[in-house]
C-alpha positions as CSV (number, residue, x, y, z in Angstrom):
1,M,0.2,9.2,14.8
2,S,-3.1,7.5,15.3
3,N,-4.1,4.3,14.2
4,K,-6.4,5.3,12.1
5,I,-6.1,5.0,8.6
6,P,-6.7,8.6,6.7
7,G,-9.2,8.5,3.8
8,S,-6.5,9.4,1.0
9,A,-4.9,6.2,2.1
10,H,-7.5,3.9,0.9
11,P,-7.5,4.7,-2.8
12,S,-4.1,3.1,-3.1
13,L,-4.2,-0.3,-0.6
14,G,-7.5,-0.7,-2.9
15,L,-5.9,-1.0,-5.8
16,G,-3.1,-2.6,-4.6
17,G,-5.2,-5.6,-3.2
18,L,-7.7,-5.8,-6.6
19,V,-4.0,-5.5,-8.6
20,I,-2.4,-8.6,-6.6
21,L,-5.7,-10.3,-6.9
22,G,-5.9,-9.4,-10.6
23,G,-2.6,-10.8,-11.5
24,A,-3.5,-14.0,-9.2
25,A,-6.6,-14.6,-11.3
26,G,-4.4,-14.5,-14.2
27,Y,-2.5,-16.9,-13.9
28,I,-4.5,-19.3,-12.3
29,R,-7.3,-19.1,-15.0
30,K,-4.3,-18.5,-17.3
31,G,-1.1,-19.8,-16.4
32,S,-0.2,-16.7,-17.1
33,K,3.2,-15.7,-14.6
34,P,3.6,-12.5,-16.4
35,S,0.2,-10.8,-15.2
36,L,1.5,-12.6,-12.3
37,G,4.7,-11.0,-12.0
38,A,3.0,-7.3,-12.7
39,G,0.0,-7.9,-10.3
40,L,2.3,-8.9,-7.4
41,V,4.8,-5.4,-8.4
42,F,2.3,-3.0,-9.4
43,G,0.2,-4.1,-6.4
44,G,2.9,-4.2,-4.1
45,L,4.0,-0.6,-4.8
46,L,0.0,0.8,-4.5
47,I,0.0,-1.1,-1.2
48,G,3.5,0.5,-0.1
49,S,2.6,3.6,-1.3
50,G,-0.5,3.6,0.6
51,Y,1.3,2.6,3.7
52,M,3.7,5.6,3.4
53,I,0.8,7.8,3.3
54,A,-1.3,6.4,6.2
55,T,1.8,5.9,8.4
56,T,4.5,8.3,7.7
57,D,4.9,12.0,7.0
58,K,5.8,11.7,3.3
59,Q,2.3,12.0,2.2
60,F,3.4,13.5,-1.2
61,E,5.8,10.8,-1.7
62,G,2.9,8.1,-0.9
63,H,0.7,10.3,-3.4
64,A,3.1,10.7,-6.3
65,L,4.0,6.6,-6.2
66,A,1.0,6.1,-6.5
67,A,0.4,8.6,-9.5
68,G,3.2,6.9,-11.6
69,V,2.0,3.2,-10.9
70,S,-1.1,3.9,-11.7
71,G,-0.2,5.9,-14.7
72,L,2.1,2.8,-15.9
73,M,-1.0,0.4,-15.0
74,T,-2.5,2.8,-17.7
75,I,-0.7,3.1,-20.3
76,A,0.4,-0.4,-20.8
77,M,-3.3,-1.6,-20.0
78,G,-4.3,0.7,-22.2
79,Q,-1.7,-0.8,-25.6
80,R,-3.8,-3.6,-24.5
81,F,-6.9,-2.8,-24.8
82,L,-5.8,-0.7,-28.5
83,A,-4.3,-3.6,-29.2
84,T,-7.4,-6.3,-28.5
85,G,-10.9,-4.4,-28.4
86,K,-11.5,-6.3,-25.7
87,F,-12.8,-4.5,-22.4
88,M,-12.8,-7.1,-19.5
89,P,-10.2,-7.2,-18.2
90,V,-7.6,-4.3,-19.5
91,G,-10.5,-2.2,-20.9
92,L,-10.9,-1.9,-17.0
93,V,-7.8,-1.8,-15.5
94,A,-6.6,0.8,-17.7
95,S,-9.9,3.1,-16.6
96,V,-9.6,2.4,-13.1
97,G,-5.4,3.3,-13.7
98,A,-6.2,6.5,-15.2
99,I,-9.1,7.3,-12.3
100,S,-6.2,6.3,-9.9
101,A,-3.4,8.5,-11.6
102,A,-5.4,11.3,-11.8
103,Y,-6.8,11.3,-7.5
104,Q,-3.5,10.3,-7.1
105,T,-1.7,13.7,-9.5
106,K,-4.1,15.7,-7.5
107,K,-3.7,14.9,-4.5
108,A,0.3,15.0,-4.6
109,L,-0.6,18.3,-5.7
110,E,-2.4,18.8,-2.6
111,W,0.8,18.0,-0.4
112,S,3.6,19.6,-2.9
């Protein structure tokens, strides 16, 4: 395999990095350990899925993992958005998670 990262890995890698940064920001701003923990776990899984897509022959599994993580993130943050009615940050994360879940599901189905 070449050293070039395929385009379909970029959304997982980018979103994973943003989720980790968001969890860290929640901890720094509000002292929220659940935000930090969730950011590290969800972001780490998304980065792991991007790694699978980019460096192994398990593209289906990588996209399926990213779709599942994005779906869970959408459900969790969507519930918080419905409870609080505040778009920032939970509504934004739920929206981005839903877009990611749709994209990753489409890509997983292409590889199945």
